[in-house]
C-alpha positions as CSV (number, residue, x, y, z in Angstrom):
1,M,4.6,32.8,7.5
2,A,7.3,33.4,4.9
3,L,10.3,31.1,4.9
4,P,13.7,32.7,5.6
5,A,15.9,33.6,2.7
6,F,18.9,31.3,2.0
7,F,21.9,30.9,-0.2
8,A,22.5,27.7,-2.1
9,A,25.4,26.0,-3.9
10,N,25.3,25.0,-7.6
11,W,25.2,21.3,-6.8
12,Q,21.9,21.7,-5.1
13,N,20.2,22.2,-8.5
14,K,18.6,18.9,-9.6
15,Y,18.8,18.1,-13.3
16,E,16.7,15.3,-14.9
17,I,16.4,14.0,-18.4
18,G,14.5,11.3,-20.3
19,D,12.1,10.5,-23.1
20,D,9.1,12.0,-21.1
21,K,8.3,13.4,-17.7
22,E,7.4,10.0,-16.2
23,N,10.7,8.5,-17.2
24,L,13.6,10.7,-16.0
25,V,17.1,10.0,-14.8
26,A,19.4,12.3,-13.0
27,V,22.1,14.4,-14.8
28,A,24.7,14.4,-11.9
29,G,27.2,11.6,-12.2
30,G,30.5,12.8,-13.4
31,V,29.2,16.3,-13.9
32,S,31.4,19.0,-12.4
33,T,30.0,22.1,-14.1
34,A,26.5,23.1,-15.1
35,E,26.4,26.5,-16.8
36,T,23.4,28.4,-18.2
37,D,23.6,30.7,-21.2
38,F,20.1,32.2,-21.3
39,D,19.8,34.6,-24.2
40,D,17.1,37.0,-25.5
41,D,16.6,37.9,-29.1
42,T,15.8,41.6,-28.9
43,D,15.2,44.4,-31.3
44,S,15.4,48.2,-30.6
45,V,12.8,50.5,-32.2
46,S,12.7,54.3,-32.0
47,Y,9.3,56.1,-31.6
48,F,8.2,59.7,-32.0
49,D,6.3,59.6,-28.7
50,L,9.6,58.6,-27.0
51,L,11.3,61.7,-28.4
52,G,13.5,59.5,-30.6
53,G,14.2,57.2,-27.7
54,T,14.1,53.5,-28.2
55,E,12.0,50.6,-26.9
56,T,13.6,47.2,-26.6
57,I,11.3,44.4,-27.9
58,N,12.0,40.8,-26.9
59,K,11.3,38.6,-29.9
60,G,12.2,35.3,-28.2
61,S,14.4,33.6,-25.6
62,S,16.6,30.5,-25.5
63,F,17.4,28.4,-22.5
64,P,20.5,26.2,-22.9
65,F,22.2,24.3,-20.1
66,N,25.9,23.4,-20.7
67,F,27.1,20.3,-18.7
68,E,30.8,19.5,-18.4
69,G,32.8,17.0,-16.4
70,N,34.3,13.5,-16.7
71,R,32.9,10.5,-18.6
72,K,31.3,8.1,-16.1
73,Y,30.4,4.9,-17.8
74,R,27.1,3.3,-17.0
75,D,25.8,6.4,-15.3
76,P,22.2,6.6,-16.4
77,G,22.2,10.3,-17.2
78,Q,25.4,10.2,-19.2
79,E,24.4,7.1,-21.0
80,Y,21.1,8.7,-22.1
81,M,22.9,11.6,-23.6
82,R,25.6,9.4,-25.1
83,D,22.9,7.4,-26.9
84,K,21.8,10.6,-28.6
85,L,25.3,11.2,-30.2
86,T,24.4,9.3,-33.4
87,A,20.6,9.5,-33.1
88,Q,18.7,11.5,-35.7
89,D,16.2,12.4,-33.1
90,K,18.0,14.3,-30.3
91,S,14.8,15.4,-28.5
92,C,14.1,14.7,-24.9
93,Y,12.2,15.9,-21.8
94,F,14.2,18.0,-19.4
95,R,13.5,19.2,-15.8
96,V,15.5,21.5,-13.5
97,T,14.5,21.7,-9.9
98,E,16.0,24.6,-8.0
99,P,16.9,24.4,-4.3
100,D,13.7,26.2,-3.3
101,G,11.6,23.7,-5.2
102,R,10.9,25.9,-8.3
103,V,10.8,23.8,-11.4
104,L,11.7,24.5,-15.1
105,E,10.6,21.7,-17.4
106,G,9.6,20.9,-20.9
107,P,10.6,19.4,-24.2
108,A,14.3,20.0,-25.1
109,T,17.1,19.1,-27.5
110,I,20.5,17.6,-26.7
111,S,23.5,19.0,-28.7
112,K,27.3,19.4,-28.6
113,I,27.7,15.9,-27.2
114,T,31.3,15.0,-26.4
115,P,31.4,11.6,-24.8
116,F,35.2,11.2,-24.4
117,G,38.5,12.8,-25.0
118,G,41.3,14.6,-23.1
119,D,44.8,14.0,-21.9
120,A,46.2,10.4,-21.9
121,N,46.5,10.0,-18.1
122,E,43.4,12.1,-17.1
123,R,39.8,11.0,-16.7
124,M,37.9,11.3,-20.0
125,D,36.0,14.5,-20.7
126,F,32.3,14.6,-21.0
127,K,30.2,17.6,-22.4
128,A,26.7,18.1,-23.6
129,T,24.2,20.9,-24.0
130,V,20.5,20.6,-23.3
131,T,18.3,23.4,-24.7
132,F,14.6,23.8,-24.0
133,M,12.4,24.0,-27.1
134,G,10.8,27.4,-26.7
135,T,9.9,28.6,-23.3
136,P,9.8,25.9,-20.6
137,Q,7.1,25.6,-18.0
138,D,8.1,27.6,-14.9
139,T,6.4,26.4,-11.7
140,K,6.8,28.2,-8.4
141,P,6.9,26.0,-5.3
142,N,4.3,25.7,-2.7
143,E,6.5,26.8,0.2
144,A,4.1,25.1,2.7
145,I,5.1,21.7,1.5
146,L,8.8,21.9,0.9
147,P,10.9,19.2,2.8
148,D,11.8,20.2,6.3
149,S,14.2,17.3,7.0
150,V,15.7,14.1,5.7
151,T,16.9,11.0,7.6
152,V,18.4,7.8,6.2
153,S,18.6,4.3,7.4
154,P,21.1,2.9,8.2
155,L,23.4,5.8,9.1
156,D,26.4,3.4,9.4
157,V,26.6,1.0,6.5
158,T,29.0,-2.0,6.5
159,V,29.4,-4.0,3.3
160,A,32.0,-6.4,2.0
161,V,33.9,-5.8,-1.3
162,G,31.5,-6.6,-4.1
163,A,28.4,-6.7,-1.8
164,S,25.6,-4.1,-1.7
165,Q,23.1,-2.5,0.6
166,T,20.3,-0.1,-0.2
167,L,19.7,3.0,1.9
168,T,16.1,4.0,2.9
169,P,15.5,7.8,3.1
170,T,12.7,9.4,5.0
171,V,11.7,13.0,3.9
172,L,9.4,15.1,6.1
173,P,6.7,16.4,6.2
174,E,4.7,13.6,4.7
175,N,2.9,16.0,2.4
176,A,6.0,17.5,0.9
177,K,5.4,18.0,-2.8
178,D,8.8,16.6,-4.0
179,K,10.3,14.0,-1.7
180,S,13.0,12.8,-4.1
181,V,16.6,12.8,-3.0
182,M,20.1,12.7,-4.5
183,Y,22.9,10.5,-3.2
184,G,26.6,11.3,-3.2
185,I,29.7,9.4,-2.0
186,A,33.0,11.1,-1.0
187,D,35.4,8.4,-2.3
188,S,34.0,6.3,-5.2
189,T,37.2,4.2,-5.1
190,I,36.0,2.7,-1.8
191,A,32.2,2.5,-2.5
192,T,29.7,3.7,-5.0
193,V,26.1,4.7,-4.7
194,D,23.5,5.0,-7.4
195,S,20.4,7.1,-7.9
196,A,18.3,4.5,-6.0
197,G,20.6,4.6,-2.9
198,K,22.2,1.2,-3.6
199,I,25.7,1.1,-2.1
200,V,28.3,-1.3,-3.6
201,G,31.7,-2.0,-1.9
202,V,34.7,-1.5,-4.1
203,K,37.7,-1.9,-1.9
204,A,38.4,-2.0,1.9
205,G,38.2,1.3,3.6
206,V,35.9,3.9,5.1
207,T,34.2,6.8,3.4
208,T,31.2,9.1,3.9
209,G,28.1,9.9,1.8
210,T,25.2,12.4,1.7
211,V,21.5,12.3,1.0
212,V,20.1,15.7,-0.2
213,T,16.5,16.8,-0.8
214,V,15.5,19.1,-3.7
215,N,15.8,22.1,-1.4
216,G,19.1,21.3,0.1
217,K,18.2,19.5,3.4
218,L,21.1,17.1,4.0
219,V,22.0,14.0,6.1
220,R,25.4,12.3,6.1
221,F,26.1,8.6,6.4
222,T,29.2,6.4,6.8
223,V,30.3,3.5,4.7
224,T,32.7,0.9,5.9
225,V,33.9,-1.6,3.3
226,T,35.5,-4.8,4.5
227,A,37.8,-7.1,2.6
228,T,36.4,-10.4,1.4
229,E,37.8,-13.5,3.1
230,G,40.1,-15.7,1.1
């Protein structure tokens, strides 16, 4: 039975980068825009059997991804790209997982790295472009094993300022091909959450967060940060 069609938001794309496919970190922290600029190198040729009409020949394609946002220090994805600024070797491995589970991946190159800059009283800018070397591997999902749901424990987190607690997500069904999740927090001035689900209290207050699967299944949680005594 075919799954129903659905719309998805841009943030539901999952971007990962690293030295190889076994050692990838998320490109998400501080990123507000991810634009593609796919381009084909084409040539038009006229033939007699087309009565002078033309045939367009594709000689090659490029697959760049342009990331923009604000500099988020110590974010693993941004730090990985920042380290490439002065490196002679700017190669990497890059993976894009779409909300339906389809995956583009392969060797890539990082370029146009802008690790800081902007107006004096604004958050620093961050920009980088990641371009696949040649044509990436394009793998369609097995729809039978996409995640159906995600839960998280605990749903209500209480931590003191400076203390931490790690969330435990559960993705079903058990045989889902990709059970990875992404974490988000509404107000990072109250609490932060990293790619492993570790929540750290920053200041007293209440905020909410999300846990999202690769195909957009979502669960929300609440974080209450209490002031330290003394």
